[in-house]
N, C-alpha and C positions, 0 to 999 in steps of 0.2 A: 809702243806703238799709241796705249791707249797714254799714257806717261807725257806722248810727243805733243798730241795731241790737246794735250789737258793744257801744260801750259805754252801750246803754240797759242791758244783761245784767251790764256788770263793776259798773255802779251800784247793780243790785239784793244783787249779790253780794256788794259791799260795807261796803250798809248791814246785810245781815243777820249780817257777822262783827262790824264795829265795833257793833252796839246794844244786845247783848250786857257789851260793854265798858265802857260807858259808862254801861250801867245800874249798874256793878259801883262806878267813879268815885264817882257818885252817891248810888249807896248806902252808899256810905262814910263820905259830911258827915253823917246823917241817924240820927235816934234811931231805937231797935228798931220802935217802935208803927208808924212811920211806912214802914218795909219790911213790914210785915205785911198791908198794907193793901191789899187788892182792887185800887185805881185804880193805872194805870199814869201813872207820872209820871219824868222823868231831870231834873226839877228837885227840889230837896227842898223839899217844903211842909208844914207844917202841916196840921192840922185846917180850919183858918180860912183858910186857903188863901192863908197869907204863906208868903214864901219867906225859910229859915232854911239856914247851914251850920254844924255842928260840928264842932270838931277835938276833940272827948273821944275820941272813935275812933281814933284815930291816937295821939295819946298814947299808949290803955290798952295798944294795937297795941304802940309800941315799948316800954316798960316790961316786959308779959306778956313779949315774944320775945327781950329784951337783944340789940336790935337793932344796935347797936357790936358786939360778939363775934361772933353768928351770918354778920354780912358779914364780916368779919375771915375765918372757918372758910372762909366759903363761895369768897371770894376766893381764898386762901390754893390751897385745893384744885384749884378751876376752872380761876386759870391754870397752875401748876402743872401739874396734867396736859396742860393746850392745848399745853402748850411744849414737853413731852417727847413725846409723843405724834406731834407734828408733825412733831419732829424724828426720831423712831425710824420711823414709818410714812413719812418721806423715802425714809430709807434704803433700805426695801426694797420701796419701791415703785421706788427709781432702778436696784435690783440690780436688778429684776424687767425691768425696762422693756430696762437697756442691757446690762447686765453676760451673757456668756453664761457658762454653769453646768452639768456634770451633772446630769440631773437637772430643768432650773428649769420645765418646762410642767409636769410631772407635779405638781410639787414646788407649784407654784401653784395646780393645780387641786384639789390637797386642802385649801389653806388658804381656798379660796374654796364648799367646801364647808362648810364651818364656820360660814357664815355661813346656813345652813340650821337650827344646831342653838338651839331659842331660849335666850334670855339668863336666865331662867328656872331651866335645867337649870344654869346655868354656878355657879350659887347656893353650893350647899352642897359640892362644889368647891373653888370660892376660899373659901369660910370655914375650910373644913379648913386651908388655906394660910394663911389669914391666924391663924389662930388657932397654930398650929406656929412661924410665924417670929413670934412673941409678942408681934402688931400689933394685937391688937384693944383696942377702946378710942386710937387713935391717926388723926393725918390722914392719915399712910402707908399705913394701911387702907384709907382713901378714893382715893390716888391709885393706888399700884401695883398691884392687877386691870385697870387702865383705861390705861396706857399702850400698849397695843398695840391697833387695831382693822381688822378687817380689811376692812372699806368701806372705810378711809382708805386703806389699802394697795393696793386696787383703782385706788382715783381716783387715784391717785396715779404708779401704772404707768401709766396710761391715758395722762396727762398728759404726762408722761417719752417716752411714744415719739411722741409729734408733735413733738417736739426734732428741729430736721435732723441726720442722719452726719454731714454734709459738716463743719455745725457745729465736730462732736466733735475730728474728726478735724484742723482748722485749730487747737484749742486744742493740741491732743495737740502735734503739729507745730511748736508754740513751746514746748513743753516742760510744759506742763499737765499734771500724773497725775488719776488715777478724782477723788477729792478736790477737787482745787479745779476743778474741768466741777462737780463738784454744788453747789457751796457759792457757784462766779460766776457759772456762765452758766445751768444747770437750774435753781436755785432762786429765782433771778429773774421768767424764764421762765412758772414755775409760781405767781405770788404770787398773781393771780386764784385760780386752783383753794387755793391754801393762806390764804386769807384767807377764803371760802366753807367750809372746813375749820376753821377757829379758831371762828368763830364758833358752826358747830353743836358744836363738842366743845365747847365752852366753856359753852353753854346746855344738854345734856345733862349734863352734870357740873352744872352752876346746880340744877338742875330733877330731879335725883336724890333719890329718897328711900326706896325699897328696902334698895337697900343701906347706906346712914348709919343706919337703923332695925336693921338686921343687926348690925352692929359695932361702933357709939356707944351707950353706955351713960352716960357722965357728961353734964352739962350744959357744961360749959366745949367741949366738942370738938365739938356738934353744930350744923350747917349749917340756911341758911335754908327750905331744905323741910322738916327734923326739927322746929322751930319753926311754922311753920306749919302741920303736919301735928299738933303737940299743941292747936295754937291752935284747929284746927277738931272735933278731938275735946272741947275744952272747952266749942265753940259747941253741941255734937250735943247736950247736957243740957241747955241754957239759953239760948232764946231771946233774953236782953235782950247776949247777947255777939256776934251775928248780926253787927252792925255794925262789931268790933270785929275779927271774924273777915275781913271782905269789906276793914279797912281794911289790914290784914296782905298782904292777895292782890297789892293795890294798890301798897305798899312792895316789895315782891315783885318785883312786874314793871317797875318803873322801871326799874332797870338794863338788864334785856334792853332795852325800848324805845329807850333812850337807843343802846344797840349797834347795833341795829337801825340807827336814824335815821342814823348816824356814816357805816356802815359798807356801806348799802346799793346802793352804785354797785359797789362792787365785788361781792356779790350776784350783780350783775344780769354784773358783767362774767366772774365763774367760769362762771354757766349757759351763756353766749356764747362763753367759751375753745375756741380752734380752732388745728389746727393751726399751727408757726413757716414763713413761706413761705423757699424756698431762695433 
């Protein structure tokens, strides 16, 4: 009975989460008048009850968003930011976990306290720095401020602390230095955590809207989030554009869904990651 109620509860939650997404996908194939109808239907139907699917919404969304350029910009920003972020945060996490230096614990506590500062508070200082560096309206402005993450440093530190001391000492006896131990031993062991952080970091940069809105002016440097924001703004005053807005949302969701499908086993492994047995 416990298992029955557990599965029953999970099924209810699954339905509650998936129905809005199914409605979004269904509405992306509808004409505006059918979206506004009071009757709920996951299958596109006209007033006569006939099933139909239209691709005009996707054609308009692709043309309006200049999808190819936006996808390229977004993937450049998200991919570079993820790679740099993981490398630098892994180095910092390993240093805090395995290297002894004066004031390490105090410095780590100071860094952790910065997590208490809301991200919105840092928007203006970051904007002033980017303007001082002359990087306004460049893709570098979308990468540079987010190459470090206190949360990622903390999680990598916790992961590296689980590595056996004897394993590192054995490597040092064989002549390995700290960087070799970091790249050949620590990083492979931390792979599940790295994959989880890579996915979350990529998704955050992929969906980031506020910061690109502040630093990007030209259409050629826009990201998908900015393009979709412009489409939503245009649709807010024109109900005829609702289906195109929904189609643009579906297009923007597809890469993240594909990433999750292919890497979900790594996400589970990262959640369950534990210490290394001695």
